[in-house]
C-alpha positions as CSV (number, residue, x, y, z in Angstrom):
1,M,-12.3,2.7,4.3
2,I,-10.6,5.4,2.2
3,E,-12.8,8.5,1.8
4,A,-10.4,10.6,-0.3
5,Y,-7.0,10.7,-1.9
6,D,-5.2,13.5,-3.7
7,F,-1.5,14.3,-4.3
8,G,0.2,14.1,-0.9
9,Q,-2.8,13.4,1.3
10,I,-5.3,10.6,2.0
11,T,-8.3,10.4,4.3
12,I,-8.9,7.0,6.0
13,N,-11.8,6.4,8.4
14,G,-12.1,10.2,8.9
15,C,-8.4,10.8,9.6
16,R,-6.3,12.7,7.2
17,Y,-2.7,11.6,6.6
18,S,0.0,13.5,4.7
19,R,2.8,10.9,4.9
20,D,3.0,7.5,3.1
21,V,0.9,4.9,4.9
22,I,0.4,1.2,5.3
23,I,-3.2,0.3,6.0
24,F,-3.6,-2.9,8.1
25,P,-6.9,-4.4,9.1
26,G,-7.7,-2.3,12.2
27,N,-4.9,0.3,12.1
28,V,-2.9,2.6,9.9
29,K,0.9,3.0,10.0
30,D,1.3,6.7,9.1
31,D,5.1,7.0,9.1
32,W,6.0,4.5,6.4
33,W,9.4,5.2,5.0
34,R,11.2,3.2,2.4
35,R,15.0,2.5,2.3
36,E,15.1,3.9,-1.2
37,G,12.4,6.5,-1.6
38,H,11.0,5.5,-5.1
39,R,12.1,1.9,-5.2
40,L,10.3,-0.6,-2.9
41,S,12.4,-3.3,-1.1
42,L,11.4,-6.4,0.9
43,E,12.7,-4.6,4.0
44,D,10.1,-1.9,3.5
45,L,7.3,-4.5,3.7
46,K,8.4,-6.5,6.8
47,D,5.4,-5.4,8.8
48,V,3.1,-6.3,6.0
49,F,4.4,-9.9,6.0
50,K,3.9,-10.2,9.7
51,A,0.2,-9.3,9.1
52,E,-0.2,-12.3,6.7
53,P,-2.6,-10.7,4.3
54,E,-4.5,-12.5,1.5
55,V,-3.9,-9.4,-0.7
56,L,-1.3,-6.7,-0.8
57,V,-2.3,-3.5,-2.7
58,I,0.6,-1.2,-3.5
59,G,0.0,2.4,-4.5
60,T,2.9,3.6,-6.5
61,G,2.2,7.3,-6.2
62,Y,0.0,9.9,-7.9
63,N,1.9,9.4,-11.2
64,G,3.1,5.9,-10.5
65,V,6.8,6.9,-9.9
66,M,7.6,4.3,-7.2
67,K,8.9,1.1,-8.7
68,V,8.3,-2.4,-7.5
69,P,11.2,-4.7,-8.4
70,Q,10.6,-8.2,-9.7
71,E,12.3,-9.7,-6.6
72,V,9.6,-8.0,-4.4
73,E,6.8,-9.3,-6.7
74,D,8.3,-12.8,-6.7
75,Y,8.7,-12.9,-2.9
76,V,5.1,-11.7,-2.3
77,K,3.7,-14.3,-4.6
78,S,5.9,-17.0,-3.0
79,R,4.1,-16.2,0.3
80,N,0.8,-16.9,-1.4
81,I,-0.2,-13.2,-1.2
82,E,-2.1,-11.8,-4.2
83,L,-0.2,-8.6,-5.3
84,I,-1.9,-5.7,-6.9
85,V,0.3,-2.8,-8.0
86,E,-1.4,0.4,-9.3
87,N,-1.0,4.2,-9.2
88,T,-2.3,5.3,-5.8
89,R,-5.6,6.7,-7.2
90,Q,-6.6,3.4,-8.7
91,A,-5.1,1.4,-5.7
92,C,-7.4,3.3,-3.3
93,Q,-10.4,2.2,-5.3
94,T,-9.1,-1.4,-5.4
95,Y,-8.5,-1.4,-1.7
96,N,-12.0,-0.1,-0.9
97,R,-13.5,-2.8,-3.1
98,L,-11.5,-5.7,-1.6
99,C,-11.3,-4.8,2.1
100,Q,-14.9,-5.6,2.6
101,S,-14.5,-9.3,1.8
102,R,-10.8,-10.2,2.1
103,K,-7.8,-9.6,4.5
104,V,-6.1,-6.8,2.7
105,V,-3.1,-4.7,3.5
106,A,-2.3,-1.6,1.4
107,A,1.0,0.3,1.2
108,F,0.5,3.7,-0.4
109,H,3.1,6.2,-1.7
110,L,1.1,9.5,-1.6
111,T,3.2,11.8,-3.9
112,C,5.0,11.5,-7.2
């Protein structure tokens, strides 16, 4: 569960992170780095696909700067994964609402 989010930091299950994260059921990857900082690629999500979530929530940053190209959206949907792309503030709320009833993975850019 996400307790707090503000520009550059997020608190998940009592632990504070200051680097971009991927939240999996049961663990947090706290060193998520993208090939192109503000443009998401399929390569950036390889661990997500291994987890086989029902839903992927992507937080595009405080101001929504990170872009999700159409090819990423199309591929996620081709895997029968529901995709939700929102600024990170909204994405945190969405994640908290969905993680109680569905297998959700969330990838959050914390700045920009």
